[in-house]
C-alpha positions in Angstrom: 34.7 22.0 55.6 32.6 20.0 58.0 30.1 22.9 58.0 29.7 23.1 54.3 26.2 22.4 53.1 25.8 19.2 51.0 23.1 17.4 49.2 22.4 13.8 50.2 22.0 12.3 46.7 21.4 8.8 47.9 18.4 9.9 50.0 17.0 12.0 47.1 17.4 9.2 44.6 15.9 6.7 47.0 12.6 8.6 46.7 12.3 7.8 43.0 9.6 5.4 43.9 6.2 6.1 45.6 4.9 3.9 48.5 2.9 2.0 45.8 6.1 1.2 44.0 5.7 3.5 41.0 8.0 6.2 39.8 7.4 9.4 41.7 6.8 12.1 39.0 7.5 15.0 41.4 10.9 13.6 42.4 11.7 12.8 38.8 11.0 16.4 37.8 13.2 17.7 40.7 16.1 15.4 39.8 15.9 16.5 36.2 16.7 20.0 37.3 19.3 18.9 39.9 21.7 17.3 37.5 23.2 19.3 34.6 21.8 19.3 31.1 19.9 16.2 30.2 22.1 13.9 32.2 19.3 12.5 34.4 17.0 11.9 31.4 19.8 10.0 29.7 20.5 7.9 32.8 16.8 7.0 33.1 16.6 6.1 29.5 19.7 3.9 30.0 17.9 2.1 32.9 15.1 1.3 30.6 17.2 0.3 27.6 17.9 -3.3 28.7 21.5 -2.7 27.9 22.7 -2.8 31.6 24.2 -5.9 33.1 25.4 -6.5 36.6 27.7 -9.6 36.9 28.1 -11.0 40.4 30.7 -13.3 41.9 30.5 -14.6 45.5 34.1 -14.8 46.8 32.9 -16.6 49.9 31.3 -19.5 47.9 33.7 -19.7 45.0 31.0 -20.8 42.5 27.5 -19.6 41.8 24.7 -20.6 39.5 23.4 -18.2 36.9 20.5 -16.0 37.7 17.2 -17.5 36.6 16.4 -14.4 34.5 19.5 -14.6 32.3 22.2 -17.1 31.4 25.8 -16.8 30.4 28.2 -19.5 29.2 32.0 -19.8 29.7 34.2 -19.4 26.7 35.6 -22.9 26.3 36.9 -22.8 22.7 40.8 -22.8 23.0 41.0 -20.8 19.8 39.5 -17.9 21.5 42.5 -17.3 23.7 44.6 -16.3 20.7 42.3 -13.5 19.5 41.0 -10.6 21.5 38.7 -9.7 18.8 37.1 -13.1 18.9 36.8 -12.8 22.7 35.0 -9.4 22.4 32.6 -10.9 19.9 31.8 -13.7 22.3 31.0 -11.2 25.1 28.9 -9.1 22.8 27.1 -12.1 21.5 26.2 -13.2 25.0 25.0 -9.8 26.0 22.8 -9.6 22.8 21.4 -13.1 23.3 20.5 -12.3 26.9 18.8 -9.1 25.8 16.9 -10.8 22.9 15.6 -13.6 25.1 14.0 -11.3 27.7 13.1 -8.1 25.8 9.3 -7.6 25.3 8.1 -6.0 22.1 7.7 -2.4 23.0 8.9 0.9 21.4 8.2 3.2 24.3 10.6 3.7 27.3 9.2 2.1 30.4 9.4 5.2 32.5 7.1 7.0 30.1 4.4 4.3 30.3 1.6 4.4 32.8 1.7 2.3 35.9 -0.8 -0.1 34.5 1.2 -0.6 31.3 4.4 -1.2 33.3 2.7 -3.9 35.4 1.2 -5.6 32.4 4.5 -5.5 30.6 6.4 -6.9 33.6 3.8 -9.7 34.1 4.0 -10.6 30.4 7.8 -10.8 30.5 7.7 -12.9 33.7 5.3 -15.4 32.2 7.3 -15.7 29.0 10.5 -16.2 31.0 8.9 -18.8 33.2 7.6 -20.8 30.3 11.0 -20.6 28.5 12.7 -22.0 31.6 10.2 -24.8 32.1 10.6 -25.9 28.5 14.4 -25.7 28.3 15.8 -26.4 31.7 16.8 -30.0 32.5 14.7 -31.7 35.1 17.6 -32.2 37.4 18.7 -28.6 37.5 18.1 -26.9 40.8 16.8 -23.3 41.0 18.8 -22.6 44.1 22.3 -21.1 43.7 25.2 -22.7 45.6 26.2 -19.1 46.7 23.7 -16.3 46.2 20.0 -17.2 45.7 18.3 -15.0 43.1 15.9 -13.6 45.7 18.8 -12.5 47.9 21.0 -11.0 45.2 19.5 -7.5 45.6 20.0 -7.6 49.4 23.5 -9.1 49.0 24.6 -6.1 46.9 23.7 -3.7 49.7 25.0 -5.9 52.6 28.7 -5.1 53.3 28.9 -8.4 55.2 28.7 -10.2 51.8 31.9 -10.5 49.9 30.2 -9.8 46.5 32.3 -8.8 43.6 30.4 -7.1 40.8 31.2 -6.1 37.2 29.1 -3.4 35.7 28.7 -3.6 31.9 26.7 -1.6 29.4 26.2 -3.1 25.9 26.8 -0.8 23.0 24.4 -0.6 20.1 27.3 -0.6 17.7 28.6 -4.1 17.2 32.0 -2.8 16.4 32.3 -1.0 19.8 33.5 -2.8 22.9 31.1 -2.8 25.9 31.4 0.0 28.4 32.9 -1.0 31.8 31.9 1.0 34.9 33.8 0.9 38.2 31.3 2.5 40.5 33.3 2.0 43.7 36.2 4.1 42.3 33.9 6.4 40.2 35.3 5.5 36.8 33.7 4.8 33.4 35.5 3.7 30.2 33.2 5.9 28.0 34.6 8.9 26.1 32.3 11.3 27.8 33.6 10.6 31.3 37.2 10.6 30.3 36.9 13.9 28.4 35.3 15.6 31.4 38.0 14.2 33.7 40.7 15.5 31.4 39.2 18.9 31.0 38.0 19.6 34.6 40.6 17.7 36.7 43.8 17.1 34.7 43.9 20.2 32.5 42.1 22.7 34.7 44.4 25.7 34.0 42.5 28.0 36.4 43.5 25.8 39.3 47.2 26.5 38.9 50.1 24.0 38.3 49.3 20.3 38.3 50.9 17.8 40.6 49.8 14.6 42.3 48.4 16.4 45.4 46.5 19.0 43.5 45.0 16.4 41.2 43.8 14.5 44.3 42.2 17.6 45.9 40.5 18.5 42.6 38.9 15.1 42.2 38.3 14.0 45.8 36.6 15.6 48.8 37.8 14.4 52.3 35.4 14.6 55.2 37.0 14.4 58.7 34.6 12.4 60.8 36.6 13.2 64.0 35.1 16.7 64.1 31.8 16.1 62.4 29.3 13.2 62.1 29.8 10.9 59.2 27.5 11.4 56.2 24.9 8.9 55.2 25.3 9.8 51.5 26.7 6.9 49.5 26.6 8.5 46.1 30.1 8.8 44.6 31.6 7.6 47.8 35.1 6.1 47.5 36.5 3.2 49.5 38.0 4.2 52.8 39.3 2.7 56.0 36.9 3.4 58.9 39.9 3.6 61.3 41.2 6.6 59.4 38.0 8.5 60.4 37.9 10.1 57.0 35.1 9.8 54.4 36.1 10.3 50.8 33.8 11.4 47.9 34.6 11.9 44.3 33.6 15.4 43.2 31.1 14.1 40.7 30.3 17.6 39.4 33.7 17.4 37.8 33.1 14.2 35.8 29.9 12.2 35.6 28.3 10.3 32.7 24.9 8.7 32.4 26.4 5.3 32.9 27.8 6.3 36.4 24.6 8.0 37.3 22.5 5.1 36.2 24.5 2.5 38.2 24.7 5.0 41.1 20.9 5.0 41.1 20.9 1.2 41.2 23.6 0.5 43.7 24.0 3.6 45.9 20.4 4.3 46.9 18.2 1.5 48.3 17.2 -2.1 47.7 13.8 -1.0 46.6 15.3 1.0 43.7 17.5 -1.9 42.6 14.6 -4.4 42.8 12.3 -2.1 40.8 14.6 -2.1 37.8 15.8 -5.8 38.1 12.6 -7.6 39.1 9.6 -5.3 38.5 10.5 -3.7 35.2 13.1 -6.4 34.4 15.2 -3.9 32.4 18.5 -4.4 34.2 19.9 -7.9 34.4 21.6 -9.5 37.4 23.8 -12.4 36.4 25.8 -14.6 38.7 29.0 -16.2 37.3 29.6 -19.9 37.9 33.2 -20.0 38.7 36.4 -18.0 39.0 37.7 -19.0 35.5 34.5 -17.5 34.0 34.8 -14.4 36.1 38.4 -13.7 35.1 37.5 -14.5 31.5 34.7 -12.0 31.6 37.0 -9.4 33.1 39.7 -9.8 30.5 37.2 -9.9 27.6 35.5 -6.6 28.6 38.8 -4.8 29.4 40.5 -5.9 26.2 
């Protein structure tokens, strides 16, 4: 198995940007044909939709200030604890408010605009955001987080030395539908598309013979023995593993992958340049630091329920 050819998806996706910081049209075209169907197009559209939120909590610090680009408030109404529907509405309302506050008026996906249009759009949003903060922020409020500074959040997400917990959320257009929760580290998404693929290609794969726990694992996970071959640098769809075991584990993403997993994989399993492009240059993906543990747990419960 160590001699099997493989594609380094992290390396390929890291070349989405040119040296000038614009989308590389040649690489985009290649990736369109690399992934099945229109999966890559849907993932890129999702990255430009302003519906993707990355919530961060710094375990080492215990508390963090909100990112300057967006704000979130804790649910402090005691009546909310008695109704999951009310809690869901609070989460959706917060996501929608964050999106409305920082969404420029444009009807064209950002990755279809010219480089000049994208830069003008980003500068316009940055100016509006700065003016809004200056007019609404109290004079005594500091712009430096007690844990992760905004300028370091991108680097922290790629630095294993930081104990950064993240929560990946996609806001749905339908107000009656709960937000989609993505667990990139374990390659799971709560959307129907991923679960249908997993059920069909892994659980109910009749051509693979009888199903038991061991066969389910082998269908879904690929183990790479690093004792007899060098470890791979690819981080795409890589599962948690103990380095002392000398085994790398990858989810077989050809079995089950949705645009939500691919989009977050592009953000968090490639390079800091890619993440910074969508969070700071285009400002279409939002990084939000949560203030305290109570808020973090409340966010987790609200999204899951």
